[in-house]
C-alpha positions as CSV (number, residue, x, y, z in Angstrom):
1,M,170.7,274.4,135.5
2,Y,174.2,273.6,134.2
3,F,177.3,275.7,133.2
4,I,178.7,274.0,129.7
5,G,181.5,276.5,128.1
6,G,180.6,279.6,130.1
7,A,176.3,279.0,128.9
8,K,174.1,278.3,131.1
9,I,172.0,274.7,130.3
10,S,169.0,273.3,131.5
11,I,168.6,269.8,131.8
12,N,165.3,269.6,129.8
13,Y,167.2,271.0,127.2
14,L,170.0,268.9,127.5
15,W,167.4,265.7,127.8
16,T,165.7,266.9,124.5
17,K,169.1,267.0,122.6
18,I,170.1,263.6,123.7
19,R,166.3,261.9,122.4
20,S,167.4,263.4,119.0
21,M,170.8,263.0,118.7
22,R,169.4,258.4,120.1
23,K,166.6,259.1,117.7
24,I,168.8,260.0,114.5
25,S,171.2,257.5,115.5
26,F,168.4,254.9,115.0
27,Y,167.4,255.7,112.1
28,L,171.0,256.2,110.4
29,T,171.5,252.2,111.8
30,I,168.4,251.3,109.7
31,V,169.2,253.0,106.9
32,F,172.2,251.4,106.9
33,L,171.0,247.7,107.1
34,A,168.1,248.7,105.0
35,T,171.7,249.8,102.2
36,L,173.6,246.4,103.5
37,S,170.2,244.2,102.5
38,A,170.1,245.9,99.5
39,C,173.8,245.5,98.4
40,T,173.9,241.9,99.0
41,D,172.0,238.9,99.4
42,F,173.8,237.0,101.6
43,T,171.5,236.0,103.7
44,T,168.7,235.4,101.4
45,D,171.4,232.5,99.8
46,R,172.2,231.1,102.6
47,E,168.7,230.6,103.7
48,I,168.2,229.0,100.2
49,L,171.0,226.9,100.5
50,A,169.7,225.7,104.1
51,S,166.1,224.9,102.4
52,L,167.7,223.3,99.7
53,E,169.6,221.0,102.3
54,E,166.8,220.2,104.2
55,D,164.2,219.5,101.4
56,I,166.3,217.8,99.3
57,S,167.6,215.3,102.5
58,Y,164.1,214.5,103.6
59,L,163.1,213.6,100.1
60,A,166.0,211.1,99.5
61,S,165.6,209.9,102.8
62,D,165.4,206.0,103.5
63,E,162.1,207.1,104.9
64,L,160.3,208.1,102.3
65,E,161.8,204.2,100.4
66,G,162.7,205.9,97.2
67,R,159.3,207.9,96.6
68,A,158.0,205.2,94.1
69,I,154.5,205.9,92.0
70,G,151.5,204.8,94.3
71,T,153.5,203.8,97.3
72,P,153.2,205.6,101.1
73,G,156.6,206.9,100.2
74,E,154.9,209.2,97.0
75,V,152.0,210.4,99.4
76,K,154.5,211.5,102.5
77,A,156.8,213.3,99.7
78,A,153.8,214.6,98.3
79,E,152.0,215.9,100.9
80,Y,155.5,217.6,102.0
81,I,155.5,219.3,98.7
82,A,151.9,220.3,99.2
83,A,153.3,221.8,102.7
84,A,155.9,223.4,101.4
85,F,153.6,225.1,98.9
86,E,150.9,226.3,101.2
87,K,153.8,227.7,104.3
88,I,155.4,230.0,101.0
89,G,151.7,231.4,100.4
90,L,150.6,229.7,97.3
91,E,147.2,228.8,96.4
92,P,145.8,225.0,95.5
93,K,145.7,224.3,92.1
94,G,145.1,221.0,92.3
95,T,141.8,219.0,91.8
96,D,142.3,217.9,95.4
97,G,143.6,221.6,97.6
98,Y,147.1,221.0,96.3
99,L,146.7,217.3,95.0
100,Q,146.3,216.3,91.2
101,P,145.4,212.5,92.1
102,F,145.5,210.1,88.7
103,N,145.3,206.2,87.9
104,V,146.9,204.7,85.8
105,K,147.5,200.6,85.0
106,K,150.7,198.6,85.7
107,P,151.3,195.4,84.2
108,T,151.6,192.6,87.4
109,S,154.9,191.4,86.6
110,T,157.7,193.6,88.4
111,H,159.9,191.6,85.3
112,E,158.3,194.2,82.6
113,E,158.5,197.8,81.8
114,A,155.7,200.1,83.7
115,V,153.4,201.0,80.8
116,I,149.7,202.0,80.1
117,G,148.2,199.5,78.6
118,T,148.2,196.4,79.4
119,D,146.8,194.2,82.0
120,G,147.5,194.3,85.6
121,E,146.0,196.5,88.7
122,G,145.3,200.0,88.9
123,V,148.0,202.9,90.7
124,T,147.1,205.6,92.0
125,G,150.0,209.1,91.4
126,R,149.2,212.4,92.5
127,N,151.0,215.1,91.2
128,V,151.4,219.1,93.5
129,A,150.0,222.4,91.9
130,G,150.7,225.8,93.3
131,F,150.0,229.0,91.9
132,I,150.2,232.1,92.6
133,D,147.8,234.6,91.0
134,N,149.0,238.2,90.2
135,K,145.9,238.8,87.6
136,S,147.2,238.1,84.5
137,A,145.9,236.9,81.6
138,N,148.9,234.9,81.1
139,T,150.7,232.1,83.1
140,V,153.9,230.3,83.3
141,V,154.4,227.1,84.4
142,I,157.8,225.5,86.2
143,G,157.7,221.9,86.9
144,A,159.7,219.2,88.3
145,H,159.0,215.0,88.8
146,F,159.4,214.5,92.7
147,D,158.6,210.4,91.9
148,H,161.8,208.1,92.4
149,L,162.5,204.3,91.3
150,G,161.4,203.1,94.9
151,Y,163.6,199.4,95.6
152,G,164.8,199.5,92.4
153,E,162.4,196.7,90.2
154,E,161.8,198.9,86.6
155,G,164.5,201.3,85.1
156,S,167.3,200.7,88.0
157,L,170.5,200.1,87.1
158,H,171.8,198.4,89.7
159,R,172.8,195.0,89.9
160,G,173.1,194.6,93.5
161,D,171.4,193.3,96.1
162,R,167.9,194.9,96.5
163,A,167.9,198.0,98.0
164,I,166.2,201.6,98.1
165,H,167.1,203.9,95.8
166,N,166.9,207.6,97.6
167,G,167.1,209.8,94.0
168,A,169.1,212.5,95.6
169,D,169.7,214.1,92.1
170,D,166.6,212.3,90.3
171,N,165.3,214.2,91.2
172,A,164.6,215.5,94.7
173,S,166.7,218.5,92.9
174,G,164.6,219.4,90.8
175,T,161.7,219.7,93.2
176,A,163.4,221.2,95.8
177,A,164.6,223.8,93.3
178,I,161.4,224.6,92.3
179,I,159.7,225.8,95.5
180,Q,162.8,228.1,96.6
181,I,161.8,229.7,92.8
182,A,158.6,229.6,94.1
183,R,160.0,231.6,97.5
184,L,161.1,233.9,95.3
185,L,158.8,235.1,92.7
186,K,155.9,235.1,95.7
187,G,156.9,238.6,97.1
188,K,157.2,239.9,93.1
189,K,155.2,241.9,91.3
190,S,155.1,240.2,87.9
191,N,152.7,240.6,84.7
192,Y,152.7,237.0,84.9
193,N,150.6,234.1,87.1
194,Y,153.4,231.2,88.0
195,L,152.1,227.7,88.4
196,F,154.2,225.4,90.3
197,L,154.0,221.6,89.5
198,A,155.6,218.5,91.2
199,F,154.8,215.6,88.8
200,S,154.4,211.9,89.2
201,G,155.1,209.2,87.7
202,E,157.8,210.6,85.7
203,E,160.1,207.4,85.9
204,N,157.6,205.2,84.5
205,G,156.8,207.3,81.2
206,L,155.9,210.7,82.5
207,W,153.0,209.7,83.3
208,G,151.9,212.9,85.8
209,S,152.9,215.5,83.4
210,N,150.8,214.1,80.8
211,Y,147.2,213.2,82.7
212,F,148.2,216.6,83.9
213,S,148.7,218.3,79.9
214,K,145.0,217.1,79.1
215,N,143.5,217.7,82.2
216,S,145.0,221.1,83.3
217,T,143.9,223.3,85.9
218,V,145.0,226.4,84.1
219,D,143.6,226.7,80.2
220,L,147.3,225.9,78.6
221,A,145.8,228.7,75.6
222,T,146.6,231.0,79.0
223,V,150.7,229.5,79.3
224,N,153.3,231.4,77.9
225,Y,155.9,228.9,78.4
226,M,157.2,225.7,80.5
227,I,160.2,225.0,82.4
228,N,161.5,222.0,83.5
229,L,164.2,220.7,86.1
230,D,165.3,217.7,86.0
231,M,168.9,215.9,88.1
232,V,170.3,219.8,88.5
233,G,172.2,218.7,91.5
234,R,175.3,217.2,90.0
235,M,176.8,220.7,88.5
236,K,180.1,220.0,87.8
237,E,183.1,221.4,88.4
238,E,183.4,224.1,84.9
239,Q,179.5,225.1,85.4
240,T,178.0,223.6,82.9
241,L,174.8,224.0,82.6
242,A,173.0,221.6,79.7
243,I,169.1,223.3,78.4
244,N,167.1,221.6,76.5
245,G,164.1,223.0,73.8
246,V,165.7,226.2,73.5
247,G,164.9,226.1,69.7
248,T,160.8,225.7,70.8
249,S,160.6,229.3,70.5
250,P,163.1,232.2,68.3
251,L,163.7,233.9,71.6
252,W,165.2,231.2,74.1
253,N,169.4,231.5,72.8
254,E,168.7,235.6,72.9
255,K,167.4,235.8,76.9
256,L,169.8,232.7,77.8
257,D,172.5,234.8,76.7
258,L,171.8,238.0,78.4
259,I,170.8,236.6,81.6
260,N,173.6,234.1,81.9
261,T,175.9,236.8,84.2
262,D,176.9,234.1,86.6
263,S,179.2,233.0,83.2
264,L,178.1,229.6,83.3
265,K,178.6,226.9,80.2
266,L,175.9,226.1,78.6
267,V,174.8,223.4,76.3
268,T,171.7,224.1,74.9
269,S,170.1,221.6,72.3
270,E,166.7,222.3,70.0
271,S,164.8,220.0,70.8
272,G,161.5,220.0,72.9
273,V,161.4,216.3,73.3
274,G,163.1,214.5,75.6
275,P,162.3,212.1,78.1
276,S,161.3,214.5,80.6
277,D,157.9,216.1,81.4
278,H,158.8,219.1,79.4
279,T,157.9,217.0,76.2
280,S,154.3,217.0,77.5
281,F,153.8,220.3,77.6
282,Y,155.8,220.9,74.1
283,L,153.2,218.5,72.5
284,Q,150.0,221.1,73.4
285,D,152.1,223.3,71.2
286,L,154.2,225.2,74.4
287,P,157.3,226.5,74.4
288,V,159.6,224.7,77.2
289,L,163.0,224.6,78.5
290,H,164.6,221.6,80.0
291,F,167.3,222.3,82.6
292,F,169.9,219.7,83.8
293,T,173.2,219.9,85.0
294,G,174.5,216.1,83.6
295,Q,174.8,212.2,84.1
296,H,176.5,210.6,86.1
297,E,178.0,207.0,87.5
298,D,174.8,207.4,90.2
299,Y,172.2,207.7,87.9
300,H,169.4,205.0,88.7
301,K,171.2,203.4,91.5
302,P,170.8,203.2,95.4
303,S,174.0,205.9,95.6
304,D,172.3,208.8,94.9
305,D,172.6,210.7,97.9
306,A,172.1,213.8,99.1
307,D,175.5,213.6,100.5
308,K,176.2,213.9,97.0
309,I,174.5,217.2,95.8
310,N,176.5,220.4,95.0
311,Y,173.4,222.6,96.5
312,E,175.8,225.6,95.6
313,G,175.1,224.9,92.1
314,I,171.8,224.5,92.1
315,L,171.6,227.7,94.3
316,K,172.9,229.2,90.6
317,I,170.4,227.6,88.3
318,V,167.4,229.1,91.1
319,H,168.8,232.5,90.3
320,F,169.7,232.0,86.6
321,I,165.5,231.2,86.4
322,E,164.5,234.1,88.6
323,R,166.6,236.5,86.3
324,L,164.9,234.4,83.2
325,T,161.0,234.7,84.2
326,G,162.0,238.8,85.2
327,E,163.6,239.3,81.6
328,L,160.7,237.4,80.2
329,D,158.1,239.5,82.2
330,V,158.2,242.8,80.1
331,E,157.1,240.3,76.9
332,E,154.4,239.5,75.5
333,K,153.7,235.8,75.0
334,L,156.8,233.8,73.1
335,A,156.2,232.7,69.6
336,F,156.2,228.2,69.4
337,T,158.5,226.8,67.0
338,K,158.2,223.1,66.5
339,T,161.6,221.5,65.8
340,Q,163.1,218.0,64.9
341,D,163.4,215.6,67.7
342,S,167.2,214.2,67.8
343,S,166.1,211.5,70.7
344,G,163.6,208.8,69.2
345,D,161.7,206.6,70.7
346,N,163.8,204.7,72.6
347,P,167.6,205.7,73.0
348,R,168.1,201.7,73.3
349,F,167.2,200.8,69.7
350,S,169.1,201.2,67.1
351,V,165.8,202.3,64.8
352,S,163.8,205.1,65.8
353,L,160.0,205.1,64.1
354,G,160.3,209.1,65.1
355,V,157.0,209.1,67.1
356,V,156.0,209.8,70.7
357,P,153.8,207.0,72.2
358,D,150.8,208.6,74.1
359,Y,151.6,207.1,77.6
360,L,148.0,207.2,79.1
361,Y,146.6,205.3,76.1
362,D,144.5,202.2,77.6
363,G,143.2,201.1,74.3
364,K,144.5,198.2,71.7
365,G,147.8,199.4,69.5
366,M,149.9,202.6,70.3
367,R,149.0,206.0,70.3
368,I,151.0,208.6,68.8
369,D,151.1,211.5,71.3
370,G,153.3,213.6,68.7
371,V,155.4,212.9,65.4
372,S,159.0,214.1,65.4
373,E,160.2,216.1,62.6
374,G,162.3,214.3,59.8
375,K,162.0,210.7,60.7
376,P,160.0,207.9,59.1
377,A,156.5,208.5,60.6
378,Q,156.5,212.1,59.1
379,A,157.9,211.4,56.1
380,V,155.0,208.7,55.3
381,G,152.0,211.3,56.7
382,M,151.2,209.8,59.6
383,E,150.0,212.4,62.6
384,K,149.2,212.7,66.4
385,G,145.9,210.5,67.6
386,D,147.4,207.5,65.0
387,I,146.7,204.6,66.3
388,V,150.0,202.0,65.1
389,I,148.6,198.5,65.0
390,K,150.6,196.2,62.6
391,L,154.6,197.3,63.2
392,G,156.4,194.8,60.4
393,D,154.7,190.8,61.0
394,S,154.4,192.1,64.8
395,T,150.5,193.2,65.7
396,I,150.7,195.9,68.4
397,V,147.7,195.7,70.9
398,D,149.7,198.2,73.5
399,M,153.1,199.6,74.0
400,M,155.6,196.7,75.1
401,S,154.3,194.5,72.1
402,Y,155.4,198.1,69.8
403,M,158.8,198.6,71.6
404,R,159.8,194.7,71.2
405,A,158.4,195.0,67.5
406,L,160.7,198.3,66.7
407,G,163.7,196.0,68.7
408,A,164.0,194.2,65.8
409,F,164.8,196.0,62.9
410,K,168.0,197.8,62.0
411,P,169.0,201.1,60.1
412,G,168.2,200.4,56.6
413,D,165.1,198.4,56.9
414,R,162.0,198.3,55.0
415,T,158.9,197.3,56.6
416,I,155.0,197.9,55.9
417,V,153.4,200.0,59.1
418,E,150.0,199.5,59.7
419,Y,148.0,202.5,61.7
420,K,144.0,203.5,62.2
421,R,143.1,207.6,61.9
422,G,139.6,207.6,63.0
423,T,137.9,204.6,62.0
424,D,140.4,204.8,58.4
425,L,142.6,201.7,58.5
426,R,145.8,202.7,56.3
427,A,149.2,201.3,55.6
428,S,152.4,202.8,54.6
429,E,156.0,201.3,53.9
430,I,158.8,203.1,56.0
431,I,162.1,202.8,55.8
432,F,164.1,203.0,59.0
């Protein structure tokens, strides 16, 4: 026994007290760390930033040779994304595990634009699909394309020697972002399922998303909305974020403002039609949003490399979309509204018929996949599914002949467009 302060204390009693104090200290430490974790997401953000850099550095590396559809580099990229989905714990939702292979036709001449409906060898691309099954009746789609221009034979703005176009911003940035969004949403309770899609063939004409929208591995009637990330890696100092498609549902503007807690400068446009994969879902009458941080001098050039990416900017977009999905989690299915298209058929032309071509159509003529509001085609009553067979004096046999014919007109010109609707042959006078 020991005497402490005039009292007799046994060794066993002291040891019991000490162990009790150690337990209290241990539990206090646990509570402190849990509280600290709840108060800051510094560690989580640091991990996300590291993963974003790792993913983009690989996808935009010379090893993948620009990820052009049908190349070994595209296959490696698809396998990498599938492995990332599997690691997160997403369920496979392709037709071959995580992959959804599809075949399209490519022209034999490297000097022609790659389109559907021309004679030439077939090329196989592959979409990648991963699913979070929250046992809901409805699903949210979040997607990005992962293909790029290869060595720049098609679509390049480079005028020098042949070179690998790594496409770090276009669109390794969006691909890496959806992987991190999947990672964040996997552990959350939700009233919706989530389908994450990485598309191939976007650079050739939305081939992968077009194919998926017509061969979906989920019932599109159960899809609430689609979010598309394309070129989100170059957020500028003023923190501007372009969001297209806000007119496709009445709720978009209200919700976007509500969750903009980072005070990003949001620049929005109404149209659900644009040069990226959200268009394929808008044409299925689904609300869509397209996130984009702007054009830059490296667009479609070999200089679009990983060292120029603003990773902190992508992180802000990842959390923006995380908050948006959370805000919409208690909502009913979003109402869909059609929008007036401001982009036309192709920005290279001075006129527009006002239709979205069906890039997967390989019959004779140019089949219409969508009609834009307020354009010549709508004015004369043309509809989705019509097949244009003549424009002015030009016979339309495929996409290229349609584009060449359209390029011959200027604003104010009048001409006759001939088209098939089912077995009926129709003709209308249009004014560009």
